[in-house]
C-alpha positions, 0 to 999 in steps of 0.5 A, spaced: 112 838 443 117 833 441 121 835 448 114 835 452 112 828 450 119 825 450 119 827 457 112 825 459 113 818 456 119 817 460 116 819 466 110 814 464 115 808 463 119 810 470 112 809 473 111 816 475 104 820 475 104 826 471 100 832 469 100 835 462 100 842 463 097 846 457 096 854 456 089 854 453 086 861 454 089 868 455 087 875 456 091 881 456 099 880 455 103 874 456 110 871 455 108 864 452 103 863 446 097 859 447 098 851 446 105 852 451 106 846 455 110 843 461 110 836 464 109 836 472 111 830 477 111 830 484 118 832 483 116 839 480 117 841 473 121 836 468 120 839 461 117 845 458 114 852 461 108 856 460 111 862 461 115 862 468 114 868 473 109 868 478 103 865 474 107 859 472 109 858 480 102 859 482 100 854 476 105 849 479 103 849 486 096 848 484 098 842 479 102 838 485 095 838 489 092 834 483 097 829 483 095 825 489 088 824 487 089 823 479 085 829 477 084 833 471 082 840 472 082 847 469 085 853 473 085 861 472 090 865 475 093 872 474 088 878 473 091 885 471 095 888 476 094 883 481 101 880 481 106 885 483 113 884 480 110 880 474 113 881 467 107 881 464 100 882 467 094 878 464 089 872 466 091 865 463 087 859 464 091 852 464 089 845 463 092 840 467 091 833 464 092 827 469 096 822 466 097 816 471 104 812 471 104 806 466 097 808 463 097 804 456 093 809 452 097 815 454 103 811 453 101 809 446 099 816 444 105 819 446 109 813 442 104 814 436 105 822 437 113 822 437 113 817 431 109 821 427 113 827 429 120 824 427 117 822 420 115 829 419 108 828 419 103 833 421 096 832 425 093 834 431 093 833 438 085 833 441 085 834 449 078 833 452 078 839 458 073 834 462 079 829 463 077 824 458 081 820 453 085 824 448 085 823 440 091 824 435 088 826 428 092 826 422 092 833 418 085 832 415 082 830 422 081 823 422 083 819 428 090 816 428 089 814 435 083 814 440 076 817 438 075 823 435 068 826 435 064 827 429 066 832 425 073 833 428 076 835 421 072 842 422 075 842 429 082 842 427 083 849 428 089 851 433 089 853 439 082 855 441 077 852 445 072 848 442 065 849 445 068 849 452 070 842 451 076 840 447 083 844 445 087 842 439 094 843 438 097 842 431 104 837 431 110 841 430 113 837 425 116 843 421 113 848 416 109 846 411 108 849 404 101 849 401 101 850 394 094 851 390 096 850 383 100 844 380 102 848 373 109 849 371 111 854 376 109 849 381 113 844 378 119 848 379 117 850 386 116 844 389 123 841 389 126 848 391 122 848 397 123 841 399 130 842 398 130 847 404 126 843 409 119 845 407 114 839 407 110 841 401 102 839 399 100 841 392 092 842 391 089 842 384 083 841 381 086 838 375 087 830 375 092 831 370 096 835 374 095 833 381 099 827 380 104 824 385 108 823 379 109 830 377 111 832 385 115 826 387 118 831 393 111 833 395 109 830 402 101 830 399 098 831 392 091 833 393 086 833 387 080 836 389 075 842 388 078 849 390 071 851 393 072 846 398 078 846 401 076 845 408 073 838 406 080 835 404 085 838 409 085 843 415 090 849 414 094 851 420 096 857 423 104 856 421 103 854 414 106 858 408 101 858 402 101 860 395 096 861 390 098 860 383 092 856 380 090 857 373 085 862 373 084 869 377 077 866 379 080 860 382 086 864 386 080 868 389 076 862 391 083 860 394 084 866 398 077 867 400 078 861 404 085 862 406 084 869 409 079 867 414 085 865 419 092 868 420 098 864 417 105 864 417 106 867 410 101 868 404 103 869 397 099 870 390 102 869 383 100 874 378 102 882 376 098 888 377 091 887 374 091 880 377 092 883 384 087 889 383 082 884 381 083 879 387 084 885 392 078 888 390 073 882 390 076 880 397 075 887 400 068 887 397 067 880 401 069 884 407 075 881 408 079 886 413 084 890 409 090 889 413 089 882 412 089 883 404 095 887 404 099 882 408 098 877 402 105 877 398 103 879 391 106 879 386 109 873 390 117 872 390 123 877 391 124 882 385 130 879 381 127 880 374 125 872 374 121 870 367 122 863 366 118 858 371 125 856 374 126 863 375 120 865 378 120 859 383 127 861 385 124 868 387 118 865 391 123 860 395 127 865 397 122 870 399 119 864 403 125 862 406 126 870 408 119 870 411 121 863 415 127 866 418 123 872 420 118 868 423 123 863 427 126 870 430 126 869 438 122 862 437 128 858 439 127 854 433 
């Protein structure tokens, strides 16, 4: 995203009309994930890719027809078996956002987005599929630039069409670790995670522990009820999450919400009895078994850890290992 918006800003400042092209829907297989982007000008593609091959070539040809009229549009191509020679068969829908040369709103948005990414501050880019003005939101869905619809925080789930008129992308600012619980193990874990490049958010319902003074390396410290996570922060697909609160019930409450969607990593502190209790309740609630089984519990590598500091080392090591596997093939 940094390269995409740096290229877009360069074109705007150079006086060139551009199209911000975003992959917003896909059926069947494809070489790129939802949210893939590229920048088109009359000279062709200047940054990014939505997958290459015949699909991208068709989308590029279509996009070039939009530039003269300054139009935004959705376009779908590539049904199963209808693209001989294509490496992947499927159907993709792409949104072409027209951005006029020197547009002050888009220039300001691109500058704000790049500044936020440079500061490693998360957030969301909301594109309006009718070609209307976009919005840059913070991690909780509050506008940083532009206007967001009422209840925008509820829309902050990545890579899904929202009521057919908006598409939301998370800002790519590095992996975020969200630690639910602020006890001794969390206090040992947070500085370790920060030292290896995670952006850390700590969440607890106890005011005496959910305190910035106890977590100087954390990006954010949130004091709020465990049963209302969505009101206070928006979890993203790329998050690394650890439930390590003070009770079985509060960790169960956290996981009920966390497991509503996929995440890069989810772990829970605790031994066999806690794992059996929480797992059993989640399955009773109807959480898919495969999603429950992907929770790392007991969290951390098996190194014989006993003290909070040792437990923190084991958890941080497992999260680094998971991050490395997730990064394979992504070019990060």
